[in-house]
C-alpha positions in Angstrom: 79.0 -61.3 -38.7 76.6 -59.3 -36.4 74.0 -61.0 -34.5 71.3 -58.6 -35.3 70.7 -56.9 -38.5 69.4 -53.1 -38.2 67.7 -51.2 -40.9 65.7 -47.9 -41.0 62.8 -47.4 -43.4 61.8 -43.5 -42.3 60.4 -43.4 -39.0 60.5 -47.3 -38.7 63.6 -49.4 -37.1 64.0 -53.0 -38.2 65.9 -55.8 -35.7 66.2 -58.4 -37.3 68.1 -61.7 -35.1 70.9 -62.7 -37.7 72.1 -66.4 -36.8 70.6 -67.9 -39.6 73.1 -71.1 -39.2 71.6 -72.3 -35.5 68.1 -70.7 -36.4 68.9 -67.4 -34.9 68.9 -69.2 -31.1 69.9 -66.7 -28.6 73.7 -66.9 -27.0 75.1 -64.2 -24.8 76.3 -62.1 -27.9 72.8 -62.1 -29.5 71.2 -61.2 -26.1 73.7 -58.1 -25.6 73.1 -56.9 -29.0 69.5 -56.9 -28.8 69.6 -55.3 -25.4 71.5 -52.4 -26.7 69.4 -52.2 -30.0 66.5 -52.0 -27.7 68.2 -49.3 -25.6 69.0 -46.9 -28.4 65.6 -47.7 -30.2 63.8 -45.9 -26.9 65.9 -42.8 -27.1 65.7 -42.1 -30.7 63.0 -39.5 -31.0 62.3 -39.8 -34.5 61.2 -43.1 -34.4 57.4 -44.0 -34.5 57.7 -48.3 -34.6 60.0 -51.1 -34.3 59.9 -54.3 -36.2 61.5 -57.5 -34.6 62.0 -60.5 -37.5 64.3 -63.3 -38.0 67.0 -63.9 -40.8 66.7 -67.4 -42.7 64.1 -69.9 -42.6 63.3 -69.5 -38.5 62.4 -66.7 -36.4 63.8 -68.1 -33.5 65.0 -71.0 -32.0 65.6 -70.0 -28.2 68.6 -71.0 -26.5 71.4 -72.0 -28.6 73.3 -75.3 -28.0 76.5 -74.3 -27.5 75.5 -71.9 -24.8 73.0 -74.1 -22.8 76.2 -76.8 -23.0 78.3 -74.0 -21.4 75.7 -73.5 -18.6 75.9 -77.2 -17.5 79.0 -76.2 -16.0 78.0 -72.7 -14.7 77.5 -72.3 -10.7 74.3 -71.0 -9.5 75.8 -67.3 -9.6 76.7 -68.1 -13.5 73.3 -69.1 -14.4 71.7 -66.2 -12.2 73.8 -63.7 -14.6 72.8 -65.2 -17.6 68.8 -65.3 -16.9 69.3 -61.5 -15.5 70.8 -60.4 -19.1 67.7 -62.2 -20.7 65.5 -61.0 -18.3 67.1 -57.1 -18.8 66.4 -57.7 -22.6 63.0 -58.8 -22.6 62.0 -56.0 -20.2 63.7 -53.1 -22.7 61.8 -54.5 -25.5 58.4 -54.8 -23.4 58.8 -51.6 -22.3 59.5 -49.6 -25.4 57.4 -46.6 -25.8 57.3 -47.4 -29.4 55.0 -50.1 -30.9 57.1 -53.4 -31.1 55.6 -55.7 -34.2 56.7 -59.0 -34.3 57.0 -60.8 -37.7 57.3 -64.7 -36.8 57.9 -67.0 -39.8 59.5 -71.1 -39.3 59.4 -71.4 -35.7 59.2 -69.4 -32.3 60.4 -71.9 -29.6 61.3 -71.1 -26.0 62.8 -67.7 -25.8 61.3 -67.3 -29.3 57.9 -67.2 -27.5 58.9 -65.0 -25.5 59.9 -62.3 -28.0 56.7 -63.1 -29.6 55.2 -62.3 -26.4 56.7 -58.7 -25.9 55.7 -57.4 -29.0 52.5 -55.2 -28.7 51.6 -56.7 -32.8 52.0 -60.1 -33.9 52.0 -61.1 -37.2 52.6 -64.9 -38.1 53.1 -66.9 -41.3 50.6 -69.7 -41.7 53.1 -72.7 -41.3 54.8 -71.0 -38.1 55.6 -73.4 -35.3 55.4 -72.6 -31.5 56.7 -74.0 -28.4 57.2 -73.4 -24.8 59.8 -76.4 -25.0 61.7 -76.0 -21.8 60.4 -78.5 -19.5 61.3 -81.4 -22.7 64.9 -80.3 -21.1 64.3 -80.7 -17.6 64.4 -77.1 -17.4 61.7 -74.1 -17.1 60.4 -71.5 -19.0 60.9 -68.9 -16.2 62.2 -65.9 -17.3 59.7 -65.5 -20.2 56.9 -66.7 -18.1 55.5 -63.3 -16.9 55.4 -61.9 -20.4 53.6 -65.1 -22.1 51.3 -65.6 -19.3 50.0 -62.0 -19.6 49.3 -62.9 -23.1 47.7 -66.2 -23.2 46.1 -66.3 -19.7 46.6 -69.1 -17.0 44.3 -72.0 -18.6 46.9 -72.1 -21.9 49.8 -71.4 -19.6 49.2 -74.4 -17.8 48.8 -76.6 -20.8 51.7 -75.3 -22.7 54.2 -74.9 -20.1 53.9 -78.0 -18.3 53.5 -80.4 -21.7 56.3 -78.2 -23.8 54.1 -79.2 -26.4 54.4 -77.7 -30.0 51.2 -75.7 -31.7 50.1 -74.5 -34.7 50.0 -70.5 -35.3 46.2 -70.6 -35.8 46.3 -71.8 -31.6 48.8 -69.1 -31.3 46.1 -66.5 -32.5 43.3 -68.4 -30.4 45.2 -67.7 -27.2 46.3 -64.3 -28.2 50.0 -64.9 -28.9 49.7 -63.9 -32.3 47.2 -61.4 -33.8 47.1 -62.2 -38.0 48.0 -65.0 -39.7 49.2 -64.6 -43.1 50.6 -67.0 -46.1 54.6 -66.4 -45.5 54.8 -64.4 -48.7 52.3 -61.8 -47.4 54.3 -61.5 -44.6 55.7 -57.9 -45.5 52.6 -56.5 -46.7 50.9 -57.5 -43.3 53.3 -55.8 -41.8 53.3 -52.6 -43.9 49.2 -52.5 -43.2 50.1 -52.6 -39.3 52.7 -49.8 -39.9 50.5 -47.6 -41.7 47.7 -48.0 -38.9 50.3 -46.7 -36.4 51.9 -43.9 -38.4 48.6 -42.7 -38.6 48.3 -42.2 -34.6 49.5 -39.5 -32.7 53.4 -40.7 -31.9 53.0 -39.6 -28.0 49.3 -40.6 -27.6 50.5 -44.1 -28.7 53.6 -44.6 -26.4 51.2 -43.3 -23.4 48.6 -45.9 -24.4 50.8 -48.5 -24.2 52.4 -47.5 -20.8 48.7 -47.1 -19.6 48.0 -50.8 -20.4 51.1 -51.9 -18.2 50.0 -49.8 -15.5 46.2 -50.7 -15.3 46.5 -54.3 -16.5 44.3 -56.6 -14.0 43.4 -53.4 -11.7 39.9 -52.7 -10.2 38.6 -49.6 -12.4 38.0 -47.8 -9.3 41.4 -47.9 -8.0 42.7 -46.2 -11.6 40.3 -43.5 -11.7 42.8 -40.9 -10.9 45.2 -42.3 -13.1 43.1 -42.6 -16.4 40.9 -39.8 -15.8 44.4 -37.4 -15.4 46.0 -39.2 -18.4 43.0 -38.3 -20.9 42.6 -34.8 -19.5 46.4 -34.2 -19.8 46.4 -35.3 -23.5 43.4 -33.4 -24.5 45.4 -30.2 -23.8 48.4 -31.3 -25.2 50.1 -29.8 -28.4 49.4 -33.4 -30.2 45.9 -33.8 -28.4 44.8 -30.1 -29.7 46.0 -30.9 -33.1 44.3 -34.1 -33.6 40.9 -32.8 -32.2 41.4 -29.8 -34.0 42.2 -31.7 -37.7 39.3 -34.1 -36.8 37.2 -31.1 -37.1 38.5 -29.6 -39.5 38.6 -32.6 -41.5 42.3 -32.8 -42.3 45.3 -34.9 -41.7 47.4 -33.8 -38.6 50.7 -32.9 -39.3 51.9 -36.1 -38.0 51.0 -37.7 -40.9 53.4 -37.5 -44.1 
């Protein structure tokens, strides 16, 4: 059985974690499959968005118990290699030029929170549960930390990293990990509304905007004047920018909207 299910709906790719028997927990195969899927999506110029979800009752329960049990006997070097694989997967997802939409239901624990953190837009079921539970096992949420910290901030991280406490979808929204909460039966409709908004925007503009956020986050505005002014000037004279501005002035849809 494949660790990841992929399906295509026009310009939208759906990646579904497919280990429901272990609540979609990570192991080497799932990490490798998701890394490869992200790399393949990055090369597909016909895609406009990616939706990341989980098969079964849970989005992702973090690390697989069997995988963790092997790590007990691993050397420092072997543990480092495992961690590097996970880090590479998160980085590939995080740097996709495409919008990545998270569909969270059931639970997102440990690395599952990391997956939510690398998504640009996260829609969660109202009964979803989250936790950075690594410290409960005497380990640390280290590899996911840069992505989660960027999303939830230092104050929430100090509480949740250090306690491993579970928290609700409402709390996840309050701290910025989740953007919208809906009843579980409305998840797909909510995702559909988000995709409609994404597909109404210029594809290249979306990718440039996503990269710009990474480059200027936390910077002094004065230090990035060159980058921001050159970015807007270049996009205004680009084919896509010209088409978008003309469509607006001519009161018509730009060509990228079907």
